[in-house]
N, C-alpha and C positions, 0 to 999 in steps of 0.2 A: 340793509339792502340785500346782502348776501343771503340772509335767512329767507327773505321774500322770494328771491330767485329760486332757491331750493324748493320751497313750497310750490311755486308755480310749475317747475319742472316735474315735480312729483304728480301734480294734478294733471298735467298734460300727458304724462306717461300712462296714467290710468285711463284717460280718454282713448288713447291709441290702442291700449290693450283691449278695451271694450269693442272698438271698431274692428279689430282683427278677429275677435270672436264671432261677431255678427257677419262680417264680410271679409274674406281673406284678401281682397283687393283694396279695401277702404283705406288701409294704412298708407297706401301709396297714392291716394287721391283718385282712384279709378273706380268707376261704377261697375257693379257686377252685370255681365252680359253673357249671352250664349257663347260668344267667342272666348270670353274668360273661362267659362266652365269647361270648354273643350280643351283649352290650354292647360287648365288645372288637371283635367282627366289624363291628358297626355303625360303630364309630370308623374302622376300616380302610376301609369303604365310603365314609364321609364324606371321608376323605383322597383316595380315588380320584376323588370328585366334585370336590374342589379341583383335582386334576390336570387333570380335564376342563375346568374353568373356566379354568385357566391357559392351556391350549392354545387354547381358543376366544378368550380375550382377546388372546393373542399374535397370532393370525391376524387378528383384527378390527383391532387397532392397526396392524398392517403394512398392511392394505388401506386403512385410513383415510388413512394416510400417502401411499399411492399415489394415492388419490382427490384429496387436496389438491394433489399434484404435477400431476395431470392438469388440474385447474382452472387452476393457474398457467400450464400450457402453452397452454391454450385462450385465456386472457386475452392472453398474449404473442402468440399467432397472430392474434388479432382486432385488437389495438392495435399496428399496425405502425410502429415507430420503430427507429432503429439499435440502441438499447439492448434493446428487447424482442426484436428479431431475434436478437441474440447470446444472450439468455437462453433464447429458444425453442430455438435450435440446441443449446445446452448441455443443457437439460432433455430434449430429444428423444434425445440421445446417451446420457444417463443411463438413460432408460427402455429404450432399445433394447439397450444393452449389459449392464445390471445387473439388469433385471427378469426374474428366473428363478424359476419356481414351486418349484424345489428349495430356494430360500432360505426359503420358507414351510413346506416339508415336508422339512426336513433329517432325518438319521437320528434325532436326539433327539426331534423332534416326532413322527415316524412311530412311534417306540417308545412315546411317551406315548399316542398314539391307540390303539395295539394294547393297551396295558395298561388303558385305561379302556373297553375293549369297544365301540369303534366297529365296526360289523359289516362295512362294505364300504370298507376303506381304499383299495383299488384304484380304486373308483368315485370316491371323494373326490379322490384324486390326479389322475385323468383330468379330472374336472370343473374342478378348480382350474387345471390345465395349460391346458385349452381356454379358460377364462375369461381368463387372463393373456395368452395368445396373441392372443385377439380384442381385448383391451384395448390391447395394444401396437400392433396393426394400426390400430385406430381413432385412436390418438393420433399415431402416426408416419406414417400414410398408406401404410405398406408392407403387403405381403401376409403372411398367417400362414405358419408353417413348413409346414403341410400343403399350402397352396396352392402354395408355392414348390416343394415336393418333387414334387407332381403334374405341375408343368411341366418339371422337370429330370430326373426318373427315367424310365427305360424298363423294360419287362418283360424279364426275363432270357431268356425264350423266348416264342414265340407258341403258345398251346395252350388247351385247354378246362380250366377249373377244376372239379375234382371236389368239389362242395359237400358230399357225404356224408362223404367221407374227410377233407376239410378241417375239418369240424365236430368230428371226433374228435381233432384235434391239440391237445395240452395247451398248447402254446406259441403258439397262434393262427396257426400256419403255414398256408399254402395249398398244396394238391396240384394240380399242373398236369400234365394228361395230354399226353404227346408221344410221338413215335416214338423208338425206341432209336437212339443215335448222332446225335441232334440236337445241334447246337452251342448251348452256353449262354454268354451274354455278361454282362459286368458291367453292372448297372442304372444305375450312375453312376460318376463318377471317385472315387477314394479310394485307400486303402492296404490291402493284404491283411494282415489281422490274424492269421488262422490258416488253415492247410491241414491237414486230418487225415482219418482214416478211421473209420467206424463200421460195425460188423459187419452191422447190419440195413439201413442206408440207403446204404452205399457212402461215397465220399469227399465232403467238403464244403469250401466256401470261405467264410470270413467276411471281409467288407470293411468297414472303417471309413470312412464317407463324410464325417465331420466334422459339426459342429452336433449331436452326440449321436446321430446315426443310424448304425446298423449293419445290414447285410443278411447273410443266410446262404443259400447255395444247396447243397442236399443231393441225393444221388442221382447223383453225377458219377463219371466215369472219365477217364483221359487228361488229368489236370489240366495246364493250360498256364501257371500262375502260381506264384509262390513267396511265402512269408511275408516281409513287409517291402517287397514290391514295390509301386510306385505303378502304378495301372491307370487307363485312360481309360474313359469311358462307351462301351459297345459292344465292349470288348475281350474276346477269347476267354478263357473260364475253363476249359472242359472240355466233355466230351460226356455226354449222358444215357445211362442204362443201366436195366436192370430192377431195381427196388427190391425186395429180398428180402421185407421184412415187409408190402409192399403187393401183391406178386405181379404187378407190371406196370411198364412203363417210364413214368417220370414224374420231375418235379422237385419237391422239397419246398422251398418258399421261405418264409423268415421275415424279419421286420423288428423291430428294437428301437429305442427312443428313450430315452436316459438310463438304459440298462440294463433297461428294462421292455419286455416283449414287447407288440407292438401288432399290430392287424389291418393287414396290408400294403395292403388296399384303401382304407384311410383316407389313405394317403400316396402311393399310386400309382394310375394308371389301367390296368386290365387289360382 
């Protein structure tokens, strides 16, 4: 009899499982209705709300930890003893080397943000990046990445920025008007990541400058560098030519940080 009961329970469990798959309300003896659907949708929305709270709580906890560390650093800097000097140096190195906004907006967090309908993920990322860079600067006494890049980078050519055409560039590139056959130089030292051609803009060179910064010069000809080559600041990259889709001689210059397109004017002085 016990064996029969076990077989019956197993059979009944399979039926319930099949009903749940076909209708989430059937297992409770409820027919699917528009009201049920609305209630189910409300449950999904509540779950998304939980995800949003999880994201906000995660970022809040991380930033509270950073705040506590900063207070510790300030105390160590104020009370100068051999012990606090060592502690201050260690904490400063931790902040300088490990505090990266990507830690707080890793792919999983960005995915959550997208799923819970934050409207402007890019703005959130930029604001958090700027906040952390400023925070690092205040604690360590060093300049921000943008300040450092403005001091070390030079423009690839000297010319006038075409504001109207630059505003139309989807990747935040800037269009610099110059004469044809003008020499174009590397804006800073780095490694040539890619050299290639595009039908409408001519040849281009992408340089990895380290610290997450890459630049791209388009509208070139007579390229003077190769992929994988290390270049110095001011080294010859190529010459300008007439860009087909813009109908004039110019250079299209773009800059990215951590894979995100940025306004070059925020990182360089033109």
